[in-house]
Structures are given as C-alpha cells and as structure tokens.
Residue frames relative to the residue before (quaternion, step in Angstrom):
aa qw qx qy qz dx dy dz
M 1.0000 0.0000 0.0000 0.0000 0.00 0.00 0.00
Q 0.6649 0.4811 -0.2814 0.4972 3.49 0.90 -0.88
T 0.6295 0.5276 -0.3434 0.4554 3.51 0.99 -0.73
R 0.6528 0.4969 -0.3166 0.4761 3.61 0.95 -0.85
L 0.6398 0.5282 -0.3296 0.4506 3.56 0.94 -0.77
R 0.6419 0.5145 -0.3219 0.4687 3.59 0.98 -0.76
L 0.6428 0.5238 -0.3279 0.4527 3.54 0.99 -0.82
L 0.6547 0.5094 -0.3157 0.4607 3.54 0.95 -0.88
I 0.6477 0.5045 -0.3230 0.4708 3.56 0.96 -0.83
A 0.6575 0.5079 -0.3143 0.4593 3.62 0.95 -0.83
F 0.6493 0.5154 -0.3187 0.4596 3.50 1.04 -0.84
A 0.6537 0.5169 -0.3155 0.4538 3.54 0.98 -0.87
I 0.6419 0.5159 -0.3257 0.4644 3.56 1.01 -0.81
A 0.6486 0.5149 -0.3193 0.4608 3.59 0.98 -0.82
A 0.6551 0.5099 -0.3193 0.4569 3.55 0.98 -0.88
C 0.6477 0.5106 -0.3230 0.4642 3.54 0.97 -0.84
S 0.6435 0.5203 -0.3268 0.4565 3.57 0.99 -0.82
E 0.6507 0.5175 -0.3173 0.4562 3.56 1.00 -0.82
R 0.6582 0.5010 -0.3172 0.4638 3.54 0.98 -0.86
A 0.6335 0.5287 -0.3365 0.4537 3.55 0.98 -0.75
A 0.6481 0.5131 -0.3163 0.4655 3.57 1.01 -0.83
T 0.6457 0.5164 -0.3232 0.4604 3.56 0.99 -0.84
R 0.6634 0.5099 -0.3088 0.4522 3.58 0.95 -0.90
D 0.6378 0.5162 -0.3296 0.4669 3.58 1.02 -0.76
S 0.6394 0.5274 -0.3256 0.4549 3.58 1.01 -0.80
A 0.6637 0.4966 -0.3122 0.4641 3.59 0.98 -0.86
T 0.6372 0.5316 -0.3296 0.4502 3.53 1.00 -0.79
T 0.6377 0.5212 -0.3245 0.4652 3.58 0.99 -0.79
A 0.6519 0.5165 -0.3144 0.4577 3.60 0.98 -0.86
V 0.6448 0.5157 -0.3215 0.4636 3.54 0.99 -0.87
G 0.6438 0.5246 -0.3289 0.4497 3.61 0.94 -0.74
T 0.6452 0.5268 -0.3175 0.4532 3.54 1.01 -0.83
V 0.6637 0.4995 -0.3006 0.4686 3.56 0.94 -0.93
T 0.6447 0.5285 -0.3225 0.4484 3.53 0.99 -0.86
A 0.6426 0.5208 -0.3211 0.4611 3.57 1.00 -0.80
M 0.6557 0.5055 -0.3152 0.4639 3.57 0.98 -0.84
T 0.6503 0.5134 -0.3190 0.4602 3.56 1.00 -0.80
A 0.6388 0.5324 -0.3293 0.4473 3.55 1.01 -0.75
V 0.6549 0.4964 -0.3177 0.4730 3.58 1.05 -0.72
A 0.7087 0.4763 -0.2758 0.4414 3.57 0.90 -0.92
E 0.8138 0.1051 -0.0259 0.5709 3.58 0.91 -0.85
P 0.5292 -0.6097 0.4666 0.3611 3.57 -1.09 0.51
P 0.5829 -0.5980 0.4133 0.3632 3.63 -1.07 0.69
L 0.3192 -0.7436 0.5652 0.1603 3.52 -1.12 0.76
A 0.8284 -0.2980 0.1681 0.4436 3.52 -0.42 1.33
D 0.6836 -0.5273 0.2796 0.4201 3.54 0.81 1.09
T 0.5451 0.5847 -0.4224 0.4274 3.65 1.17 0.48
A 0.1385 -0.8025 0.5785 0.0457 3.61 -0.72 1.09
L 0.3360 -0.7114 0.5787 0.2149 3.51 -1.19 0.66
T 0.3874 -0.6934 0.5547 0.2479 3.54 -1.04 0.78
A 0.6630 -0.5288 0.3544 0.3940 3.54 -1.23 0.35
A 0.5543 -0.5929 0.4732 0.3425 3.51 -1.25 0.55
P 0.6625 -0.4960 0.3477 0.4406 3.59 -1.18 0.35
S 0.0387 0.7907 -0.6086 0.0537 3.52 -0.95 0.87
T 0.4447 -0.6668 0.5292 0.2784 3.53 -1.27 0.26
V 0.3025 -0.7600 0.5524 0.1605 3.55 -0.76 1.05
A 0.7119 -0.4784 0.3065 0.4127 3.49 -1.30 0.24
S 0.6371 0.5517 -0.3443 0.4138 3.56 1.07 -0.57
G 0.5351 -0.6388 0.4119 0.3686 3.61 1.23 -0.19
R 0.6016 0.5332 -0.3801 0.4574 3.55 1.21 -0.13
P 0.5337 -0.6158 0.4574 0.3561 3.52 -1.09 0.63
A 0.4471 -0.6860 0.5078 0.2676 3.51 -1.05 0.90
P 0.6208 -0.5383 0.3932 0.4126 3.52 -1.11 0.49
V 0.5273 -0.6339 0.4661 0.3206 3.52 -1.11 0.84
P 0.3943 -0.7252 0.5027 0.2567 3.58 -0.67 1.03
R 0.1169 -0.7833 0.6085 0.0499 3.53 -1.11 0.68
R 0.5687 -0.5935 0.4529 0.3453 3.48 -1.27 0.62
T 0.0263 -0.7999 0.5981 -0.0424 3.46 -0.64 1.16
T 0.3379 -0.7220 0.5703 0.1983 3.50 -1.12 0.67
R 0.0688 -0.8009 0.5948 0.0025 3.48 -0.57 1.16
S 0.5580 -0.5876 0.4642 0.3576 3.47 -1.18 0.34
S 0.6594 -0.5084 0.3707 0.4115 3.48 -1.24 0.37
S 0.6361 0.5383 -0.3457 0.4314 3.53 0.98 -0.67
S 0.6325 0.5197 -0.3412 0.4620 3.61 1.07 -0.74
A 0.6632 0.4968 -0.3231 0.4571 3.58 0.92 -0.86
R 0.6629 0.4916 -0.3240 0.4625 3.54 0.96 -0.79
S 0.6583 0.4957 -0.3311 0.4597 3.59 1.02 -0.66
A 0.6443 0.5206 -0.3309 0.4520 3.57 1.11 -0.65
T 0.7975 0.0785 -0.0253 0.5976 3.58 0.93 -0.84
P 0.1109 -0.8563 0.5006 0.0612 3.52 0.47 1.17
N 0.7210 0.4596 -0.2809 0.4359 3.59 0.74 -0.94
A 0.7007 0.4764 -0.2884 0.4461 3.61 0.77 -1.02
T 0.6915 0.4845 -0.3007 0.4434 3.56 0.84 -0.98
T 0.6533 0.5158 -0.3199 0.4527 3.55 0.92 -0.84
A 0.6463 0.5142 -0.3218 0.4630 3.59 0.98 -0.82
G 0.6539 0.5161 -0.3184 0.4524 3.61 0.96 -0.84
Q 0.6790 0.4901 -0.3022 0.4555 3.54 0.98 -0.91
Q 0.6696 0.4850 -0.3133 0.4672 3.61 1.03 -0.64
A 0.6795 0.5035 -0.3003 0.4412 3.61 1.04 -0.73
A 0.6158 0.5972 -0.3599 0.3669 3.60 1.01 -0.77
P 0.6743 0.4742 -0.3402 0.4524 3.64 0.78 -0.85
A 0.6310 0.5384 -0.3446 0.4396 3.60 0.99 -0.79
A 0.6502 0.5102 -0.3236 0.4606 3.56 1.01 -0.84
R 0.6630 0.4999 -0.3220 0.4548 3.58 0.94 -0.81
D 0.6688 0.5120 -0.3100 0.4410 3.59 1.09 -0.65
T 0.7740 0.3961 -0.1932 0.4546 3.59 0.95 -0.82
I 0.7255 0.3927 -0.2476 0.5081 3.63 1.04 -0.60
P 0.3379 -0.7510 0.5223 0.2212 3.62 -0.52 1.05
P 0.5972 -0.5692 0.4046 0.3944 3.58 -1.08 0.55
A 0.5191 -0.6562 0.4589 0.2991 3.49 -1.02 0.90
T 0.1805 -0.7633 0.6119 0.1024 3.53 -1.08 0.82
P 0.5845 -0.5918 0.4033 0.3816 3.56 -1.02 0.67
A 0.4594 -0.6811 0.5003 0.2736 3.53 -0.94 0.94
T 0.1365 -0.7813 0.6055 0.0659 3.52 -0.98 0.86
N 0.4459 -0.6764 0.5163 0.2776 3.53 -1.06 0.74
P 0.3751 -0.7363 0.5044 0.2504 3.62 -0.55 1.08
Q 0.3938 -0.7105 0.5357 0.2303 3.54 -0.96 0.94
P 0.4817 -0.6609 0.4748 0.3252 3.60 -0.84 0.85
E 0.4779 -0.6676 0.4922 0.2893 3.52 -1.02 0.87
V 0.2883 -0.7466 0.5769 0.1632 3.50 -0.81 1.03
P 0.3869 -0.7348 0.4921 0.2612 3.63 -0.52 1.07
Q 0.3821 -0.7163 0.5427 0.2155 3.50 -0.91 0.97
P 0.4936 -0.6577 0.4634 0.3303 3.59 -0.85 0.82
V 0.3256 -0.7389 0.5632 0.1753 3.52 -0.94 0.98
V 0.2053 -0.7781 0.5862 0.0939 3.50 -0.61 1.16
Q 0.1938 -0.8019 0.5583 0.0876 3.52 -0.44 1.20
Q 0.3672 -0.7196 0.5488 0.2149 3.48 -0.81 1.04
P 0.5046 -0.6471 0.4575 0.3425 3.59 -0.85 0.79
A 0.4682 -0.6851 0.4836 0.2785 3.51 -0.87 1.01
A 0.5234 -0.6317 0.4723 0.3226 3.48 -1.06 0.78
V 0.2951 -0.7592 0.5584 0.1570 3.53 -0.75 1.06
A 0.3498 -0.7473 0.5275 0.2023 3.51 -0.61 1.17
E 0.4875 -0.6513 0.4988 0.2989 3.48 -0.99 0.84
P 0.4518 -0.6936 0.4738 0.3005 3.60 -0.73 0.96
T 0.4233 -0.6963 0.5217 0.2526 3.48 -0.96 0.92
P 0.4113 -0.7190 0.4871 0.2769 3.58 -0.59 1.01
A 0.4898 -0.6685 0.4743 0.2971 3.52 -0.94 0.92
A 0.5129 -0.6394 0.4770 0.3172 3.51 -1.03 0.83
P 0.5153 -0.6446 0.4526 0.3377 3.61 -0.89 0.82
K 0.3377 -0.7528 0.5398 0.1667 3.52 -1.06 0.83
R 0.4772 -0.6707 0.4875 0.2911 3.53 -0.90 0.90
A 0.5663 -0.5871 0.4600 0.3507 3.52 -1.18 0.64
E 0.4516 -0.6659 0.5191 0.2884 3.56 -1.08 0.74
V 0.0313 0.8058 -0.5858 0.0809 3.55 -0.67 1.13
P 0.4587 -0.6968 0.4802 0.2711 3.61 -1.14 0.60
F 0.6688 0.4406 -0.3097 0.5126 3.59 1.21 0.25
A 0.1737 -0.7784 0.5972 0.0853 3.53 -1.31 0.33
T 0.6656 -0.4851 0.3768 0.4238 3.50 -1.30 0.35
G 0.7560 0.3545 -0.2789 0.4744 3.56 -0.91 0.93
E 0.4907 0.6455 -0.4491 0.3753 3.59 1.20 -0.20
R 0.0600 0.7882 -0.6081 0.0740 3.55 -0.93 0.95
L 0.0958 -0.7904 0.6050 0.0032 3.54 -0.69 1.17
V 0.1496 -0.7970 0.5836 0.0418 3.57 -0.90 1.01
Y 0.1135 -0.8130 0.5711 0.0032 3.56 -0.91 1.04
D 0.4132 -0.6205 0.5989 0.2925 3.50 -1.38 0.40
V 0.2014 -0.7607 0.6059 0.1165 3.59 -1.03 0.82
K 0.0032 0.8094 -0.5852 0.0496 3.54 -0.83 1.04
F 0.2610 -0.6742 0.6611 0.2009 3.48 -1.27 0.57
G 0.7867 -0.0691 -0.0018 0.6135 3.54 -0.20 1.25
A 0.7858 -0.2505 0.2172 0.5221 3.55 -0.63 -1.19
I 0.5864 0.5988 -0.3639 0.4065 3.59 1.29 -0.09
D 0.3635 -0.7192 0.5554 0.2053 3.54 -0.87 1.05
V 0.0073 -0.8507 0.5229 -0.0540 3.57 -0.47 1.20
G 0.8372 -0.0791 0.0571 0.5381 3.62 1.12 -0.03
D 0.4615 -0.6518 0.5310 0.2834 3.54 -1.33 -0.35
A 0.1258 -0.7476 0.6442 0.1018 3.49 -1.36 0.33
T 0.1022 -0.7787 0.6159 0.0623 3.57 -1.15 0.62
M 0.0698 -0.7471 0.6595 0.0448 3.50 -1.22 0.65
E 0.1195 0.8269 -0.5322 0.1371 3.59 -0.55 1.14
V 0.3335 -0.6541 0.6320 0.2480 3.49 -1.42 0.34
R 0.2829 -0.8169 0.4787 0.1536 3.54 -0.08 1.34
G 0.7298 -0.3504 0.2576 0.5276 3.59 0.96 -0.78
V 0.5157 -0.5797 0.5087 0.3731 3.55 -1.36 -0.20
E 0.0097 0.8084 -0.5841 0.0722 3.54 -0.65 1.17
E 0.4544 -0.6922 0.4973 0.2589 3.54 -1.20 0.54
V 0.0295 -0.7673 0.6406 -0.0095 3.54 -0.98 0.96
R 0.8349 -0.1258 0.0221 0.5354 3.55 -0.54 1.23
G 0.7417 -0.4363 0.2136 0.4626 3.54 0.96 0.96
R 0.6691 0.4636 -0.3053 0.4941 3.61 1.23 0.15
E 0.4743 -0.6719 0.4926 0.2845 3.56 -1.05 0.82
T 0.0059 -0.8042 0.5934 -0.0329 3.56 -0.96 0.88
Y 0.4109 -0.6271 0.5909 0.2978 3.52 -1.34 0.43
H 0.2153 -0.7567 0.6041 0.1270 3.54 -0.81 1.02
T 0.0157 -0.8128 0.5807 -0.0427 3.58 -0.43 1.24
I 0.1162 -0.7857 0.6066 0.0339 3.54 -1.14 0.73
F 0.0340 -0.7671 0.6406 -0.0057 3.53 -0.98 0.95
V 0.0089 -0.8089 0.5842 -0.0655 3.54 -0.58 1.22
V 0.0422 -0.7584 0.6503 0.0105 3.57 -1.02 0.95
K 0.0781 0.8126 -0.5671 0.1100 3.53 -0.65 1.15
G 0.4505 0.6601 -0.5080 0.3214 3.58 -0.77 1.05
G 0.1541 0.8001 -0.5736 0.0840 3.54 -1.31 -0.04
T 0.4035 -0.6627 0.5743 0.2613 3.49 -1.45 -0.08
L 0.7296 -0.3859 0.3011 0.4776 3.54 -1.29 -0.20
F 0.7527 0.4135 -0.2101 0.4673 3.58 1.05 -0.68
Y 0.8092 0.1006 -0.0208 0.5785 3.60 1.13 -0.57
K 0.0413 -0.7998 0.5988 -0.0077 3.56 -0.88 0.99
V 0.1570 -0.7546 0.6316 0.0842 3.52 -1.25 0.65
N 0.1139 0.7582 -0.6351 0.0940 3.52 -0.91 0.95
D 0.1324 0.8144 -0.5406 0.1643 3.56 0.25 1.34
R 0.0213 -0.7750 0.6316 -0.0019 3.53 -1.11 0.78
Y 0.0465 -0.7901 0.6107 -0.0244 3.55 -0.76 1.12
E 0.0280 -0.7877 0.6154 -0.0104 3.57 -0.71 1.08
S 0.0358 -0.7994 0.5994 -0.0201 3.54 -0.94 0.93
W 0.1601 -0.7387 0.6461 0.1061 3.52 -1.24 0.65
M 0.0805 -0.8297 0.5515 -0.0295 3.54 -0.32 1.36
D 0.5040 -0.6370 0.4973 0.3047 3.57 -0.95 0.91
V 0.4439 -0.7278 0.4546 0.2582 3.61 -0.73 1.04
F 0.6896 0.4731 -0.2837 0.4692 3.61 1.18 -0.37
T 0.8013 0.2548 -0.1227 0.5272 3.60 0.91 -0.86
L 0.3375 -0.7523 0.4787 0.3018 3.57 1.29 -0.38
S 0.3900 0.6988 -0.4978 0.3344 3.58 1.19 0.48
S 0.4615 -0.6729 0.5086 0.2748 3.53 -1.11 0.71
L 0.1652 -0.7948 0.5795 0.0717 3.57 -0.88 1.03
R 0.7864 0.0471 -0.0150 0.6157 3.58 1.21 -0.46
H 0.0130 0.7990 -0.5996 0.0427 3.55 -1.06 0.75
H 0.0820 -0.7786 0.6219 0.0186 3.53 -0.97 1.01
Q 0.0816 -0.7839 0.6150 0.0237 3.55 -1.05 0.87
Q 0.0019 0.7311 -0.6822 -0.0085 3.49 -1.14 0.86
I 0.0108 0.8286 -0.5544 0.0771 3.55 -0.16 1.30
D 0.0850 0.7602 -0.6362 0.1004 3.49 -0.87 1.10
E 0.1879 0.7791 -0.5629 0.2020 3.56 -0.09 1.31
G 0.8129 -0.1033 0.0264 0.5725 3.56 -0.26 1.25
S 0.8147 -0.1997 0.1818 0.5132 3.54 -0.71 -1.14
Y 0.6103 0.5584 -0.3435 0.4446 3.58 1.30 -0.07
E 0.0762 0.7842 -0.6094 0.0891 3.56 -0.71 1.11
R 0.1711 0.7761 -0.5930 0.1294 3.52 -1.00 0.86
E 0.0943 -0.7632 0.6369 0.0541 3.53 -1.14 0.78
R 0.0555 0.8057 -0.5830 0.0887 3.52 -0.73 1.08
K 0.1309 -0.7628 0.6300 0.0635 3.51 -1.18 0.74
F 0.1146 -0.8063 0.5801 0.0145 3.51 -0.85 1.07
E 0.1384 -0.7231 0.6694 0.0992 3.53 -1.13 0.82
I 0.0924 -0.8315 0.5474 -0.0197 3.55 -0.56 1.22
I 0.1029 -0.7588 0.6414 0.0475 3.55 -0.91 0.99
P 0.3952 -0.7601 0.4535 0.2459 3.61 -0.22 1.23
G 0.8297 0.2015 -0.1750 0.4903 3.52 -0.98 0.92
E 0.7245 0.3848 -0.2406 0.5187 3.58 1.25 -0.05
T 0.7730 -0.3087 0.2610 0.4889 3.57 -0.11 -1.26
F 0.1640 -0.7124 0.6553 0.1901 3.50 -1.42 0.05
R 0.1802 -0.7747 0.5995 0.0892 3.52 -1.16 0.64
E 0.2072 -0.7714 0.5929 0.1027 3.58 -0.82 1.01
N 0.8213 -0.1118 0.0200 0.5590 3.55 -0.59 1.20
D 0.7741 -0.3053 0.2429 0.4987 3.59 -0.71 -1.09
K 0.4077 0.7226 -0.4682 0.3040 3.56 1.20 0.34
P 0.6382 -0.5197 0.3841 0.4183 3.60 -1.20 0.34
A 0.5705 -0.6009 0.4412 0.3448 3.56 -1.18 0.63
Q 0.1387 -0.7708 0.6184 0.0643 3.53 -1.16 0.69
P 0.5771 -0.6032 0.4077 0.3700 3.62 -1.08 0.54
T 0.1274 -0.7777 0.6116 0.0701 3.52 -1.20 0.61
V 0.6224 -0.5576 0.4061 0.3698 3.57 -1.32 0.09
A 0.6968 -0.5015 0.3231 0.3982 3.54 -1.32 0.25
E 0.7975 0.1111 -0.0403 0.5917 3.60 0.97 -0.84
P 0.0562 -0.8683 0.4922 0.0239 3.58 0.45 1.17
L 0.1047 -0.7390 0.6615 0.0730 3.52 -1.34 0.59
D 0.2599 -0.7592 0.5743 0.1618 3.55 -1.18 0.57
D 0.7749 -0.3706 0.2380 0.4534 3.57 -1.34 -0.04
G 0.7222 0.4368 -0.2555 0.4714 3.58 0.94 -0.82
S 0.6831 0.5025 -0.3052 0.4332 3.61 0.90 -0.90
F 0.5427 0.6167 -0.4141 0.3919 3.61 1.15 -0.39
F 0.5840 0.5816 -0.3774 0.4221 3.62 1.06 -0.64
F 0.7246 0.4257 -0.2375 0.4872 3.56 0.96 -0.91
F 0.6119 0.5529 -0.3547 0.4405 3.59 1.06 -0.66
I 0.6221 0.5617 -0.3434 0.4238 3.60 0.96 -0.86
R 0.6420 0.5498 -0.3202 0.4279 3.57 1.07 -0.72
T 0.6878 0.5054 -0.2806 0.4391 3.63 1.16 -0.39
I 0.6783 0.4993 -0.2954 0.4509 3.63 1.20 -0.24
P 0.5122 -0.6127 0.4870 0.3537 3.62 -1.16 0.50
L 0.1365 -0.8005 0.5823 0.0394 3.55 -0.99 0.86
E 0.0532 -0.7878 0.6136 0.0070 3.55 -0.95 0.92
V 0.5393 -0.6407 0.4483 0.3127 3.51 -0.96 0.93
G 0.7870 0.3095 -0.2537 0.4695 3.55 -1.00 0.92
K 0.6587 0.5105 -0.3198 0.4508 3.61 1.17 -0.25
T 0.2316 -0.7344 0.6207 0.1471 3.52 -1.26 0.58
Y 0.1753 -0.7911 0.5827 0.0619 3.55 -0.80 1.06
E 0.1339 -0.7847 0.6027 0.0549 3.54 -0.94 0.95
F 0.0579 -0.7914 0.6085 -0.0067 3.54 -0.98 0.90
N 0.2212 -0.7485 0.6130 0.1225 3.53 -0.90 0.96
R 0.4034 0.7434 -0.4301 0.3158 3.50 0.83 1.04
Y 0.4436 0.6605 -0.4955 0.3484 3.59 1.14 0.04
F 0.5382 -0.6965 0.3657 0.3024 3.55 -0.79 1.06
R 0.6513 0.4138 -0.3159 0.5521 3.60 1.27 -0.26
P 0.3693 -0.7832 0.4433 0.2319 3.62 -0.19 1.18
D 0.6592 0.5324 -0.3279 0.4178 3.62 1.00 -0.72
R 0.6937 0.4556 -0.2850 0.4797 3.61 1.23 -0.17
N 0.4869 0.6258 -0.4445 0.4168 3.55 1.23 0.38
P 0.6082 -0.1343 -0.7689 -0.1447 1.53 -2.32 0.88
V 0.4301 -0.6174 0.5792 0.3136 3.51 -1.38 0.30
R 0.1564 -0.8040 0.5708 0.0577 3.54 -0.80 1.03
I 0.0513 -0.7647 0.6423 0.0116 3.53 -1.06 0.85
H 0.1027 -0.8042 0.5852 0.0136 3.53 -0.56 1.20
V 0.2805 -0.7371 0.5920 0.1661 3.59 -0.89 0.99
A 0.2304 -0.8461 0.4705 0.0987 3.55 -0.07 1.37
R 0.7931 -0.1895 0.1950 0.5450 3.60 0.75 -1.01
R 0.3935 -0.6618 0.5741 0.2787 3.50 -1.41 -0.03
E 0.0126 0.8036 -0.5928 0.0508 3.60 -0.91 0.95
R 0.2942 -0.6810 0.6278 0.2358 3.49 -1.39 0.29
I 0.0282 -0.8341 0.5488 -0.0483 3.56 -0.55 1.20
R 0.2816 -0.7254 0.6023 0.1782 3.50 -1.37 0.40
V 0.0006 0.7748 -0.6301 0.0510 3.57 -0.87 1.07
P 0.7194 -0.4412 0.2852 0.4544 3.65 -1.18 0.23
A 0.6734 0.4964 -0.3046 0.4554 3.64 1.09 -0.60
G 0.7410 -0.3501 0.2389 0.5209 3.64 1.22 -0.26
T 0.5551 -0.5774 0.4802 0.3576 3.52 -1.37 -0.26
F 0.0033 -0.8262 0.5589 -0.0707 3.56 -0.82 1.02
D 0.4152 -0.6101 0.6001 0.3085 3.51 -1.34 0.39
A 0.0376 -0.8357 0.5458 -0.0481 3.56 -0.80 1.01
L 0.3067 -0.6771 0.6335 0.2147 3.49 -1.41 0.40
V 0.2849 -0.7633 0.5599 0.1509 3.58 -0.92 0.94
L 0.1028 -0.8082 0.5799 0.0036 3.57 -0.69 1.19
R 0.1643 -0.7564 0.6241 0.1065 3.53 -1.20 0.62
P 0.1026 -0.8133 0.5712 0.0410 3.61 -0.16 1.24
N 0.0445 -0.7897 0.6116 0.0190 3.53 -1.17 0.58
I 0.0022 -0.7773 0.6267 -0.0552 3.52 -0.73 1.20
R 0.4135 -0.7099 0.5128 0.2491 3.57 -0.89 0.89
A 0.5244 0.5843 -0.4375 0.4385 3.55 0.56 1.24
K 0.5792 -0.5577 0.4537 0.3843 3.53 -1.30 0.21
G 0.5704 0.6043 -0.4368 0.3446 3.52 -1.25 0.42
V 0.7888 -0.3348 0.2365 0.4580 3.51 -1.41 -0.11
F 0.7854 0.3119 -0.1636 0.5091 3.58 0.94 -0.87
G 0.3719 0.7289 -0.4914 0.2984 3.57 1.22 0.41
E 0.7394 -0.4418 0.2867 0.4194 3.49 -1.34 0.19
G 0.7220 0.4179 -0.2659 0.4830 3.59 1.08 -0.57
G 0.5238 0.6798 -0.3952 0.3277 3.58 1.25 -0.11
Q 0.1030 -0.8299 0.5351 0.1200 3.57 1.08 -0.75
A 0.2077 0.8148 -0.5104 0.1804 3.56 0.88 1.00
E 0.1272 -0.7427 0.6493 0.1034 3.52 -1.32 0.48
I 0.1436 -0.7779 0.6097 0.0500 3.55 -1.08 0.84
W 0.2066 -0.7454 0.6242 0.1097 3.54 -1.05 0.92
V 0.0355 -0.7915 0.6102 -0.0016 3.57 -0.70 1.09
A 0.6078 -0.5690 0.4112 0.3711 3.55 -1.17 0.67
D 0.3541 -0.7303 0.5489 0.2000 3.55 -0.94 0.96
D 0.5512 0.5385 -0.4352 0.4657 3.55 0.65 1.19
S 0.7573 -0.4125 0.2537 0.4381 3.57 -1.26 -0.09
T 0.6246 0.5672 -0.3501 0.4069 3.62 1.14 -0.44
R 0.1280 -0.8289 0.5256 0.1424 3.59 1.10 -0.72
V 0.2070 0.7929 -0.5408 0.1896 3.58 1.05 0.73
M 0.4467 -0.6641 0.5208 0.2969 3.58 -1.04 0.76
L 0.2149 -0.8099 0.5401 0.0786 3.56 -0.63 1.18
Q 0.8053 -0.0309 0.0927 0.5848 3.53 1.01 -0.78
M 0.0192 -0.7852 0.6187 0.0183 3.58 -1.16 0.61
K 0.0393 -0.7777 0.6274 0.0052 3.57 -1.02 0.86
S 0.0160 -0.8026 0.5953 -0.0343 3.55 -0.86 1.00
R 0.2779 -0.7664 0.5595 0.1497 3.54 -0.74 1.02
L 0.0874 -0.7960 0.5990 -0.0019 3.50 -0.73 1.14
K 0.7353 -0.4294 0.2866 0.4391 3.59 -1.28 0.08
F 0.7618 0.3732 -0.1888 0.4948 3.56 0.99 -0.82
G 0.7890 -0.1825 0.1517 0.5668 3.61 1.21 -0.15
S 0.5792 -0.5691 0.4420 0.3811 3.55 -1.11 -0.72
L 0.2032 -0.7417 0.6282 0.1179 3.53 -1.14 0.75
N 0.0341 -0.8383 0.5415 -0.0537 3.56 -0.54 1.24
L 0.1512 -0.7612 0.6255 0.0802 3.55 -1.19 0.74
Y 0.0629 -0.7859 0.6152 -0.0012 3.60 -1.02 0.91
L 0.4537 -0.6987 0.4832 0.2692 3.56 -0.79 1.06
K 0.0452 -0.8064 0.5892 0.0222 3.58 -0.84 0.95
R 0.8114 0.0483 -0.0367 0.5813 3.62 1.15 -0.31
R 0.0278 -0.8030 0.5952 -0.0114 3.54 -1.00 0.86
C-alpha cells in the first residue's frame, strides 16, 4: 500500500514537472513572437498579442494564445531594444515632420491683360526754312564803265553788301550806283534794296535819283502782301511778293531764260505799274573790258520813269551761263544813250 502510494506521488510529481516544463516552453515561444512583432510593427497602445497556436516538443498542443493586456513595463521588459527605440524615435518624428496637409491642385495663373499707355507723340520739329537758291553771294561786287555814247563819263557798281535784318527777317542788302555825266547832263543814281533771303521779296527800298534836272529821294518800307509806305505818306496796298527797281536786277538772274520768250511778272511793289515785262530778244557774243562772253539780250520794261521806264528803251546783256551776271547795258534817253560795260568782277 505504501509502495503504491509512493508510486502515485512520484507519478504526480513527474506530471507536474512535465507540465511546468511545457508551460515554460510556451512562455518562451510567446516571448519570441512578441519580440518579432515589436520589431515588425510599432506597439499598439500597450496591448500585446500572444503567440499563435503551435506544437511543442512534447507533442501536446500548446495553450491557445489569447490577447492579454500587459503593462508598459512588461512590454518594455519583453522587447527592451525595439520598444525603447520606437519610443525615442516617435517624438523626434513628431518634432521634425510637419503635419500633412491636403494636396491642392494649383490653379493656372491667368495672365492679366497689359494695358499699354499710348506713347507720347513728339511734336514734329518744323524744318528750318531754306534760303532761295541764287547765283550771287555776299561780297559780290561788279564794276562798270559808264559812257555817254562813246565818251567815258563815269563808273557804276553793283554789289551785294551783306545780309542784314529788316523787321526781324534776313535780307540781302544790294546796292546799284550809276555816276557820271557831261557838261550838259549828269546822272547820279543810287538804288538800295533789301531782299528777303527766302522769298527774294523786297522789304525796303531807297532811291536817290539825280538825272539832269530831275532829282528825287524816296524811302519805301514794304510789307509783302499788305502795304508799302513812301516817306511819310499814307500806306498803300502792295503785292504778295514785291520787287523794286534795284532788286529786279538780281531777281532776273534767278529765272530760266529762253530766246524769243517774254516773261511777265506782277511783282513790282506798286500794283498799278504791273506787269513788268522782260523779253529775251537774242543771243550774242560780246566783248567788254572784263573779257569776251556769250550773252543773252533782254529788254525790260517797267511802267515808271527812269532808265528802265517805258521811254528808256533799255537793253541788258547778261552772261549766258549760271551766273547771269550783267555784262552790258544800253539805255536810250532823250539826249542820247547811257551805256554800262563790265570791267571788273
């Protein structure tokens, strides 16, 4: 009886030892699985999963694992390295990575219409007026012999004295002087003209005429297209582009001339004495003290007293070239002829 009792006690002790060994083996397996889970996934709110059913070495089925809630200290003791690393890394991640914001699709920028301000239009600079093209220049001086018939009785000069201002306008100041005579008849004429350099219109004219018993001095102020005033007399109307007795000599040099043609100009500053006619009579080759020249013979006619008046029957020889210089002049007067011959230019 005692022997049987000892056997039962020994058997019970062996069974208990076997169960204890099995339980220790299962516990070790659960710890291993828990450690692997901790490495693979972050811990979930201090809740650990026990190992799945497995077969232990004894051949008996291991106890079915169940979800158990362990304290944080148990989880940390089971997986000290993995859990500690996760807990240390999480705060750093929360500190350095900003919270994700929903992605938004950027709207394409709509180009704003550019309103161009109109550029300031510069006022065109008015072109400077151009002087009239003329075959003479400041400083030109022509000198003539004056003869009554074949008798040398004096000198004449025709010159462009300079450019002078008249009422704010530039003008050519020209002077034509004829001086000579005999015991019975003397001539001392002086014609001064101020011609606009752009239009060749006469703006001022002075006359000193002394021919035999006829003497007169007159000064004219001429406003083109408006009036002219002689000395202190009332103003009278004038033409748009007036010319006077002296300026006609220079104006003739600027126009084309053809033999056989008659040119009429309504430019004499006294309107009632227009038109001035210039007839191109012929072409000649002449010899004067200054040399031999090809010339055009002109017959001017002005409805006024003087050398070129209607009774003067004057003829003028001008150079048949671009200069149109007066080479010779002959004027028939009541007592004879008054002639000029170019001797120096």
